[in-house]
Every structure is written in C-alpha cells, then in structure tokens.
C-alpha positions as a Markdown table, in Angstrom:
| # | Residue | x | y | z |
|---|---|---|---|---|
| 1 | Met | -15.7 | 26.7 | -1.4 |
| 2 | Lys | -16.0 | 23.1 | 0.1 |
| 3 | Met | -18.1 | 22.3 | 2.8 |
| 4 | Ala | -16.5 | 20.9 | 5.9 |
| 5 | Met | -18.9 | 18.1 | 6.3 |
| 6 | Gly | -17.7 | 16.9 | 2.6 |
| 7 | Asp | -14.4 | 17.0 | 3.8 |
| 8 | Leu | -15.3 | 14.6 | 6.8 |
| 9 | Gln | -17.0 | 12.5 | 4.5 |
| 10 | Leu | -14.0 | 12.3 | 2.0 |
| 11 | Leu | -11.7 | 11.5 | 5.0 |
| 12 | Thr | -14.2 | 8.5 | 6.0 |
| 13 | Lys | -14.1 | 7.2 | 2.3 |
| 14 | Ile | -10.0 | 7.6 | 2.3 |
| 15 | Gln | -9.9 | 5.7 | 5.5 |
| 16 | Ala | -12.2 | 2.7 | 4.2 |
| 17 | Leu | -10.3 | 2.8 | 0.8 |
| 18 | Thr | -7.1 | 2.5 | 3.2 |
| 19 | Gln | -8.5 | -0.2 | 4.9 |
| 20 | Thr | -9.3 | -2.0 | 2.0 |
| 21 | Met | -6.0 | -1.5 | 0.5 |
| 22 | Leu | -4.3 | -3.3 | 3.9 |
| 23 | Thr | -6.7 | -6.3 | 3.4 |
| 24 | Glu | -5.6 | -6.5 | -0.5 |
| 25 | Ala | -2.1 | -6.2 | 0.8 |
| 26 | Gln | -2.3 | -8.9 | 3.5 |
| 27 | Glu | -3.7 | -11.3 | 0.6 |
| 28 | Ser | -0.8 | -10.1 | -1.7 |
| 29 | Gln | -3.3 | -8.7 | -4.1 |
| 30 | Trp | -0.8 | -6.0 | -5.3 |
| 31 | Glu | -2.5 | -5.1 | -8.4 |
| 32 | Arg | -5.4 | -4.2 | -6.5 |
| 33 | Val | -3.5 | -2.3 | -4.0 |
| 34 | Val | -2.3 | 0.0 | -6.9 |
| 35 | Glu | -6.0 | 0.3 | -8.5 |
| 36 | Ile | -7.3 | 1.5 | -5.0 |
| 37 | Gln | -4.4 | 3.6 | -4.5 |
| 38 | Gln | -5.0 | 5.5 | -7.5 |
| 39 | Asp | -8.8 | 5.9 | -6.5 |
| 40 | Arg | -7.6 | 7.2 | -3.1 |
| 41 | Leu | -5.3 | 9.6 | -4.3 |
| 42 | Gln | -8.0 | 11.3 | -6.5 |
| 43 | Leu | -10.1 | 11.6 | -3.2 |
| 44 | Ile | -7.0 | 12.9 | -1.4 |
| 45 | Glu | -6.6 | 15.7 | -4.0 |
| 46 | Lys | -10.3 | 16.8 | -3.5 |
| 47 | Cys | -10.1 | 16.7 | 0.3 |
| 48 | Phe | -6.8 | 18.8 | 0.7 |
| 49 | Pro | -6.3 | 21.4 | 1.9 |
| 50 | Leu | -9.1 | 20.8 | 4.3 |
| 51 | Asp | -11.8 | 23.3 | 4.9 |
| 52 | Glu | -11.1 | 25.9 | 7.7 |
| 53 | Ser | -14.4 | 25.1 | 9.4 |
| 54 | Ile | -14.1 | 21.5 | 9.8 |
| 55 | Asp | -14.1 | 19.5 | 13.0 |
| 56 | Val | -10.4 | 19.7 | 13.7 |
| 57 | Ala | -10.7 | 16.7 | 16.6 |
| 58 | Glu | -12.6 | 14.4 | 14.2 |
| 59 | Ala | -10.2 | 15.2 | 11.2 |
| 60 | Lys | -7.3 | 14.5 | 13.4 |
| 61 | Thr | -8.8 | 11.1 | 14.5 |
| 62 | Gln | -9.4 | 10.0 | 11.1 |
| 63 | Leu | -5.7 | 11.1 | 9.7 |
| 64 | Gln | -4.3 | 9.4 | 12.5 |
| 65 | Ala | -6.2 | 6.3 | 11.4 |
| 66 | Ile | -5.3 | 6.6 | 7.9 |
| 67 | Leu | -1.5 | 7.1 | 8.6 |
| 68 | Ser | -1.7 | 4.1 | 10.9 |
| 69 | Leu | -3.2 | 2.1 | 8.1 |
| 70 | Glu | -0.8 | 3.2 | 5.4 |
| 71 | Gln | 2.1 | 2.4 | 7.6 |
| 72 | Arg | 0.7 | -1.4 | 7.8 |
| 73 | Val | 0.5 | -1.5 | 4.1 |
| 74 | Thr | 3.8 | 0.0 | 3.7 |
| 75 | Ala | 5.1 | -2.6 | 6.1 |
| 76 | Ser | 3.1 | -5.3 | 4.1 |
| 77 | Ala | 4.8 | -4.4 | 1.0 |
| 78 | Gln | 8.2 | -4.2 | 2.5 |
| 79 | Ala | 7.7 | -7.7 | 3.7 |
| 80 | Ala | 6.5 | -8.9 | 0.4 |
| 81 | Gln | 9.4 | -7.3 | -1.3 |
| 82 | Lys | 12.0 | -8.9 | 1.3 |
| 83 | Glu | 10.3 | -12.6 | 0.6 |
| 84 | Leu | 10.2 | -12.1 | -3.4 |
| 85 | Ala | 13.9 | -11.0 | -3.0 |
| 86 | Gly | 14.9 | -14.0 | -1.1 |
| 87 | Ala | 12.9 | -16.3 | -3.6 |
| 88 | Leu | 14.8 | -14.5 | -6.2 |
| 89 | Gly | 18.1 | -15.3 | -5.0 |
| 90 | Lys | 17.3 | -18.8 | -4.3 |
| 91 | Leu | 16.1 | -18.9 | -8.1 |
| 92 | Asn | 19.3 | -17.4 | -8.9 |
| 93 | Gln | 21.3 | -19.6 | -7.0 |
| 94 | Gly | 19.5 | -22.7 | -8.2 |
| 95 | Lys | 20.4 | -21.6 | -11.8 |
| 96 | Gln | 24.4 | -21.0 | -11.0 |
| 97 | Met | 24.3 | -24.6 | -9.5 |
| 98 | Ala | 22.5 | -26.1 | -12.7 |
| 99 | Lys | 25.1 | -24.4 | -14.9 |
| 100 | Ala | 28.0 | -25.4 | -12.7 |
| 101 | Tyr | 26.4 | -29.3 | -12.9 |
| 102 | Gln | 26.0 | -28.9 | -16.7 |
| 103 | Asp | 29.6 | -27.5 | -17.1 |
| 104 | Val | 31.0 | -30.3 | -15.0 |
| 105 | Ser | 29.2 | -32.9 | -17.1 |
| 106 | Asn | 29.9 | -31.6 | -20.3 |
| 107 | Gly | 33.7 | -30.9 | -19.3 |
C-alpha cells in the first residue's frame, strides 16, 4: 500500500517535470520534451491510483496545475507543428518553382 505523502510528493515531482517540459517546448527543444515525458509517465504510473488517505484538496490543486501546464505544452507543440507545416509548404513551393524554371530553361 502506498503512503499518501508519497503520492503528494510524486505529484509535486510530476508538476515540476511538466513545468520543465513547458520550458523546453517554448525553446523548441522537442527531443528533451520527449525525454522528460518518458520520465514523467513513469512517475504517473507510480502515483495512480492515488491513495485513499491523500489530502484531496492538495491533490486536486496539483492535478489542476499539471493539467494547465500540459495544455500549454500541447499548445506549444501545435504551434510548432503549424509553423513547420508552413515552412515545409514554402520549401515545396520553392522546389516546384525551381523545377518549373529548369523545365522552361531546358525546353
């Protein structure tokens, strides 16, 4: 049986890792985000289900903070994905223009 204090400590560590993920995401350090997420998932597996004797109010506060940080990480990832998609689109457009120019030059 897990101890309730241990669960709160794990939630604190999960929250800290999630904050670090957000910082790394904002700096576009996506490989680091993935590494941290793997560590975080291991802690989540240890923590849940929460012990019945845990301070529910404290756990709720920490879980809400974790979820808020996760949403911000997800938003950063989605923005980066959109930016990358735009850059790839421009790259493809440039390749098409270069090919068209070569076709006209060689034709």
